[in-house]
C-alpha positions as a Markdown table, in Angstrom:
| # | Residue | x | y | z |
|---|---|---|---|---|
| 1 | Gln | -209.7 | 133.2 | 155.8 |
| 2 | Val | -212.2 | 133.8 | 159.6 |
| 3 | Gln | -215.5 | 132.2 | 159.2 |
| 4 | Leu | -217.8 | 132.7 | 161.9 |
| 5 | Val | -220.9 | 129.9 | 161.8 |
| 6 | Glu | -223.7 | 130.6 | 164.4 |
| 7 | Ser | -226.4 | 127.8 | 165.0 |
| 8 | Gly | -228.7 | 127.4 | 167.4 |
| 9 | Gly | -231.9 | 129.6 | 167.0 |
| 10 | Gly | -235.3 | 129.4 | 166.1 |
| 11 | Leu | -238.9 | 129.9 | 167.2 |
| 12 | Val | -239.6 | 129.6 | 171.0 |
| 13 | Gln | -242.4 | 131.2 | 173.2 |
| 14 | Ala | -242.3 | 133.7 | 176.1 |
| 15 | Gly | -240.1 | 131.8 | 179.2 |
| 16 | Gly | -238.4 | 129.3 | 177.1 |
| 17 | Ser | -235.0 | 128.9 | 176.6 |
| 18 | Leu | -232.6 | 128.4 | 173.7 |
| 19 | Arg | -229.0 | 128.4 | 173.3 |
| 20 | Leu | -226.4 | 129.8 | 170.8 |
| 21 | Ser | -223.1 | 128.0 | 169.9 |
| 22 | Cys | -220.9 | 130.0 | 167.2 |
| 23 | Val | -218.0 | 127.7 | 166.1 |
| 24 | Val | -214.4 | 130.0 | 165.1 |
| 25 | Ser | -211.8 | 129.2 | 162.1 |
| 26 | Gly | -209.0 | 130.8 | 160.9 |
| 27 | Ile | -208.2 | 132.6 | 163.6 |
| 28 | Thr | -206.1 | 132.1 | 167.1 |
| 29 | Phe | -209.2 | 131.3 | 169.1 |
| 30 | Ser | -207.8 | 131.6 | 172.3 |
| 31 | Gly | -206.3 | 135.0 | 171.3 |
| 32 | Asn | -209.2 | 136.9 | 170.6 |
| 33 | Ala | -212.7 | 138.0 | 172.8 |
| 34 | Met | -215.8 | 136.8 | 171.6 |
| 35 | Gly | -218.9 | 139.0 | 171.5 |
| 36 | Trp | -223.1 | 138.6 | 170.5 |
| 37 | Tyr | -224.5 | 141.4 | 168.7 |
| 38 | Arg | -228.6 | 141.5 | 167.5 |
| 39 | Gln | -230.5 | 143.4 | 165.2 |
| 40 | Ala | -234.7 | 143.2 | 165.4 |
| 41 | Pro | -236.5 | 144.7 | 162.4 |
| 42 | Gly | -236.4 | 148.3 | 162.1 |
| 43 | Lys | -233.5 | 148.7 | 165.4 |
| 44 | Gln | -230.4 | 149.8 | 165.9 |
| 45 | Arg | -228.0 | 146.5 | 166.0 |
| 46 | Glu | -227.2 | 146.3 | 169.6 |
| 47 | Leu | -224.2 | 144.4 | 171.8 |
| 48 | Val | -225.8 | 141.5 | 173.7 |
| 49 | Ala | -222.9 | 139.8 | 175.4 |
| 50 | Ala | -219.2 | 139.8 | 175.7 |
| 51 | Ile | -216.2 | 137.5 | 176.9 |
| 52 | Ser | -212.6 | 137.9 | 177.0 |
| 53 | Ser | -210.2 | 135.9 | 175.2 |
| 54 | Ser | -209.2 | 134.1 | 178.5 |
| 55 | Gly | -213.0 | 134.2 | 179.4 |
| 56 | Gly | -212.7 | 136.0 | 183.0 |
| 57 | Thr | -213.8 | 138.9 | 182.0 |
| 58 | Thr | -217.4 | 139.2 | 180.5 |
| 59 | Asn | -220.0 | 141.9 | 179.8 |
| 60 | Tyr | -223.9 | 142.3 | 178.9 |
| 61 | Ala | -226.8 | 144.4 | 178.3 |
| 62 | Asp | -228.8 | 145.5 | 180.4 |
| 63 | Ser | -231.4 | 144.3 | 179.3 |
| 64 | Val | -230.1 | 140.6 | 179.1 |
| 65 | Lys | -228.1 | 140.4 | 182.5 |
| 66 | Gly | -229.9 | 137.7 | 184.7 |
| 67 | Arg | -231.2 | 136.1 | 181.9 |
| 68 | Phe | -228.0 | 135.6 | 179.3 |
| 69 | Thr | -225.0 | 133.9 | 179.6 |
| 70 | Ile | -222.2 | 134.3 | 177.4 |
| 71 | Ser | -219.5 | 131.3 | 177.6 |
| 72 | Arg | -216.6 | 129.9 | 175.8 |
| 73 | Asp | -214.1 | 126.7 | 175.6 |
| 74 | Asn | -211.1 | 127.7 | 173.9 |
| 75 | Ala | -209.9 | 123.9 | 173.2 |
| 76 | Lys | -213.5 | 123.8 | 171.0 |
| 77 | Asn | -213.2 | 127.3 | 169.2 |
| 78 | Thr | -216.6 | 127.6 | 170.1 |
| 79 | Val | -218.8 | 130.3 | 172.3 |
| 80 | Trp | -222.2 | 130.1 | 173.3 |
| 81 | Leu | -224.8 | 131.9 | 174.4 |
| 82 | Gln | -227.3 | 130.6 | 177.0 |
| 83 | Met | -230.5 | 132.7 | 176.2 |
| 84 | Asn | -233.2 | 132.1 | 179.5 |
| 85 | Ser | -236.5 | 133.6 | 180.9 |
| 86 | Leu | -236.9 | 135.0 | 176.7 |
| 87 | Lys | -239.5 | 137.7 | 175.8 |
| 88 | Pro | -240.8 | 138.4 | 172.7 |
| 89 | Glu | -238.0 | 141.8 | 172.2 |
| 90 | Asp | -235.9 | 139.5 | 172.5 |
| 91 | Thr | -236.8 | 138.4 | 168.8 |
| 92 | Ala | -234.0 | 139.4 | 166.5 |
| 93 | Val | -231.1 | 138.4 | 164.4 |
| 94 | Tyr | -227.9 | 137.2 | 166.8 |
| 95 | Tyr | -224.4 | 137.5 | 165.5 |
| 96 | Cys | -221.2 | 136.1 | 166.6 |
| 97 | Thr | -218.4 | 138.5 | 166.1 |
| 98 | Thr | -214.7 | 138.2 | 167.0 |
| 99 | Asp | -212.3 | 140.5 | 167.6 |
| 100 | Arg | -210.0 | 142.6 | 170.7 |
| 101 | Phe | -212.9 | 143.2 | 173.6 |
| 102 | Leu | -212.6 | 147.0 | 173.1 |
| 103 | Ser | -213.6 | 146.8 | 169.6 |
| 104 | Ile | -216.2 | 144.6 | 170.4 |
| 105 | Leu | -217.6 | 146.9 | 172.8 |
| 106 | His | -217.5 | 149.6 | 171.0 |
| 107 | Gly | -219.4 | 148.2 | 168.0 |
| 108 | Arg | -216.1 | 147.9 | 166.2 |
| 109 | Pro | -215.5 | 144.1 | 166.0 |
| 110 | Ala | -213.0 | 143.1 | 162.8 |
| 111 | Tyr | -215.5 | 139.7 | 162.7 |
| 112 | Trp | -218.8 | 138.8 | 161.5 |
| 113 | Gly | -221.4 | 135.2 | 161.3 |
| 114 | Gln | -223.8 | 135.2 | 159.3 |
| 115 | Gly | -226.4 | 135.6 | 161.9 |
| 116 | Thr | -229.1 | 133.9 | 163.2 |
| 117 | Gln | -232.8 | 134.4 | 163.7 |
| 118 | Val | -234.4 | 133.8 | 167.1 |
| 119 | Thr | -237.9 | 134.5 | 167.5 |
| 120 | Val | -240.2 | 134.4 | 170.7 |
| 121 | Ser | -243.7 | 134.3 | 170.7 |
| 122 | Ser | -246.0 | 135.6 | 173.2 |
């Protein structure tokens, strides 16, 4: 059974930082790409960042480039999303996902976490 458990969400003021974590079990973590999606109320779900299985390739939404960093530790089965210079428009539920890299980029990852709320106050 594949499980993705996110943590690290919360309430932060604009300009602040948060670090999301996602621990994965039930799959060969090092063989899968990882991604973070988000969905704000009334908006479509969007890909925030993705990282290849080795960590050598990353992809970011234009809206977060230069502010967010995705990273992973294959020995710990963990992926992180470091979010700096947060803006109110970053407020959303953030979901951890895993699958092949292209599946994540194309919005079709097979596995999803339960999500963690990030709220940025102005």
